[in-house]
N, C-alpha and C positions, 0 to 999 in steps of 0.2 A: 414793585412786586408785592410788598407788604400790604399796600393799600388795596391792590387788586384782590388778594386773599381775604382781607378783612371784609371787603364788599361782598364776596362770594359767600362767606359765612353768614353775614347778616341776611342775605337773600334766602338762605336755607332755613334759618331759625325763625324768620319773620312769619307770624301766624297769618293764614289766609283769611281775609275778611269777605264775607258773603253778604250782599245787600239783602234787605228783607224782601224786596221784589226785584230780582235780578233782571236786567235787560237782556232779552234773548232774541236772536235773529232766527225766527222760525223757518226761514228759507235756506238756512245754512245746512249743507249736506257734507258730511265728512266721512271718508271711507273708514271702515272698521279698523283696518290695520294701522292707518295713520293716527286715529284716535287712541288706539291702544299704546302706540309708541310714545306719544306725547304724555299720556297719563303715567306711564312707567317712569318717564324722565322726571315728572313733577313730584311724584310721590315716593320715589326711591330714596331711601336714606343711606344706603350702602352701595347703590349702583350695581347691585349683584343680581338683577333680574335675568332670568334665563328662559329662552323660548323652548317650550317642550314640543319639539317637532317630530312627527312620526315619519317613518321611511316612505310612507305612501303620499306624503305631501300635506297631510292634515296636521293641525296643531290646536292647542288649547288657547282660547282667547277670551277677552272680556265680552260679556253679552252685549248685543246691540238692542235687545228687547228684554224687558222684565215684566212678568205677570205679577203685579203688585198686590192683588187681592181680588175679592174680599174673602175672608175666611168663611167657609161653607157656602160660597157663592157659585162654585162649579169650576174652580181653578184647575183641578186635576183633569176634569173632562175636557176643558179648553186646551190644556197642554197636550193631552193624548190626541185630540182631533187635529190640532195644529201640526203635530209630529207626522201626520200623514203626508205632509208636503216634503218633497225631496230636498228642498233648500232650507229646511229647518233642522238644527241640531239642538236638542233639548237636554238640559241637565235633569237627571232622573229624580234626585232628591231635593227637598227644600233646603237651600243653602243657609238662610238666616245670617247673611253676612252683614247687612246694614242695621239690623235690629238687635243682634246679640253682641254685647261688648267684647266678649272673649274672642269671638270670630273677627270682629272689625279690627281689633288690635293686631291681628295676624297680617293685615295689609293686603294690597292688591295681588301680590304674587300668590298668596294662599287662595284668594278668591278665584284667580285664574285656574289654579290646580283643581278646583271643584267642577270646572266646566268640561263638557264633552269635547272630544277631538272633532274638529270641523274643517271643511275645505274653504278656500277663500270665497267661493260664491255663496256659501251658506250663512244664515243668520243664527247666531247662538242665542238661546232663550233660557232663562231660569225663572222659576216661579216660587215665591214665598208669600203666602197670603197675609201674613202679619205685617208686611211692609206698609200696607195702606193705612192702618190705624196707629202706626208707630210714629210719634212726633219728630224724632230725629232723622228718620229715613229720607224724606224728600231732599233735604239739604245735602245729605251724604251722597245720594245718587247724583244730584246736580253737580257736586264737586268732582265726581268721577267722570261724568259725561253729560254736558249740557244738551246734547242732541239726542239723548236717549228717547226711544219710542216706548211708551208704556201701555200695557193692557190691563184694564180693570173690569172684572166681571161681577155684576151685582144681581141680587135677587130681591124679591119683595122682602122688606125688612122684617116683617112679622114671621114669615116663613124661615128667614135666615136665623132668627132667634130660636125657633123651635129646632131647627137643624143643628144649631150650635149646642143646645142642651143635649140633643139625641146623641151626638158624637161623644160627649163627655160621659154621659150615662152608660153607653156601651163599653167605653174604655174601663169604667169601674166594674161593670158586670164581668168582663173578661178576666179581671184580676180578683173576682169574687169579693169585691168591696161594696158595701151598701152606698147608695146615693139618694139624696132627697128627691122628692117629686118636683116636677117643674113648677107647680103651684107655690111651693115653698120658696122658690127663687123669684117668681113673678109678683108675689104679694107680700107686702110688708106693712104691718099696722092697718090692715084692711084696704090699703091703696096699692096701686101699681108700683113696684119697686124699680124706680128709674135709675137706681145705682147698680142694678144688676149688669155685670160686665157685658153680657151678650146683647143687652139693649143698647149700651153705649157704642158697641161696635157697629150697630145698625144706623147710627146717626150719620149718614153718609156725608151730608153737607159740611159738617165740622171737619172731617178728615180731608174732604176734597179741597176745602179752602186752603189747607196747609200745603197740598201739592201744587195748587195754582199759584202759590207764592214763587215757585221755582220753575214750573213748566207751563207753557201755554196750552190751552185746551186742545189745540190741534195736534199735540204730542201725546195726548191721552185718549185712547180709544176705549169706549165703554161698551162692553158686551152685555147684552140682555140675557142673564142667566136663566130666567124662566122660559124664554123663547128657545134658548139653546137646548133645553131639556125636551121641549115639545117638537121642535123642528130645527135640528142643528145646522143643516147645510146653508141656509141663508145667512146665519150669523157668522159662520166660518168664511163665507165669501167676503163679507165686510172686513174681516180681519186680514184676509189675503190682500185686499185693496189697500188697507191702512199700512201694511208692511211692505207694499209695493212688490209683492210676490206675483209671479206668473200664475194664472188660474190653473192649478193642478188638481185640487181636491174637487170632487164632484159628488152628486147625490148618491151614486152607487157605492160610495164609501161608507154609507150609513144604512143600517137596517134595524127595525124595531124588534127587540127580543120580548116576546109576550110573557115568557116565564119570569124574566127579571123586571119587566114593566118599564124599560127605558131603552134608548137607542144604544147599539153597539157598533163597532167599527169593522170594516172589511178592507184589508190592505193586501193587494196582490194575491187575492184568493184566500188569504188567511184571516180568520174571524177572531175578534177578541172583544171582551167586555171589561168595563171598569171593575175594580175590586168589589167583593161582596159587601164591603163596608159602605159602599155608595148606594144611595137610593133607599136607605132604611126608612121604615114607617115612623112618622112623628108620633109623639105621645098624644093621647086624647086630652084635649083641653076644654074646659067649660066654655060654652058659647059666649057667655057674657064677658068672661075674662079675655077671650080672644078678641072680641069686639073692642074691649077697653084698650088692648095692646095696639090694635089697628088704628084706633082713634088717636092714640098718643103719637103715632108716627105721621099723622096727616100733615101737620104743619112742617116738621122736619123734611118730609118728602117734597112738599111744595117748595121749600127753600132750595132743595137740591135740584129740582127741575129748573128753577130760575137760574141757578148757578151754571148749569151745563147747557141750558137752552134746549132741553129735550124732556119729554115726559115718558113715563113707563106705566104699564098696566098693573099698578100695585093697589092694594086695598086702601 
């Protein structure tokens, strides 16, 4: 009996070792409930996990799909459009479980508590754009669920940089705080400031390499953010197929709002648009500076295209 107890203790405290390139069976399909049950067993330190079950039969569960990024790529639009499907249950807020240490330390039970109530036939989805560029996140997601299906939405890197700046600029304006012009961030000592964080976030191939160490490419669906803005329905159709959802979303769910200048949603006769913070005009940038930015991304974009076996209509 003593030997048995000692062995059990050693199994609990033994650190989990993850190979740099884990072997993954991409054909393995595991039901969401069995995956959640096994994860709770492996990660529980006190064996005190409790299912939060509603009287109507719905419950909170770990997500089977995560929108991992990219920041200012259109993650909110993607989540709102995907939520039109009756088999999707989406977390409303960005959870930041895998990239914020204080959240991650709370454990999986806390993570589950941030999820919406869903029925057994539904797919639970959460989105946190910072996941894509956070070095620790791929391994942590892999440790939680090797079969996770990931959604990544990307835009032209140059446009993403401008959109990134625009968001921070307006955040400061709303708080009546001054903020430097975008030129002050893009230029350093007369040259393009490649250390600018918004530029680093747009080096997609670097971050993608990190994710591919843990997940096969067929578990990561890349949504073309530029096309989603111009013509959302075809992109959402591809997402439905990737998630193996029945085709429930159709072209009539989208209509172009001329006042706002982008597509809005129509669901059961109810019309809704994204928050006013979306679709803001980018700052005017000197043409030569913009060309220099686009030229800088030429080689990184090429590397990304080769990595994923697909090209995008970027500058």
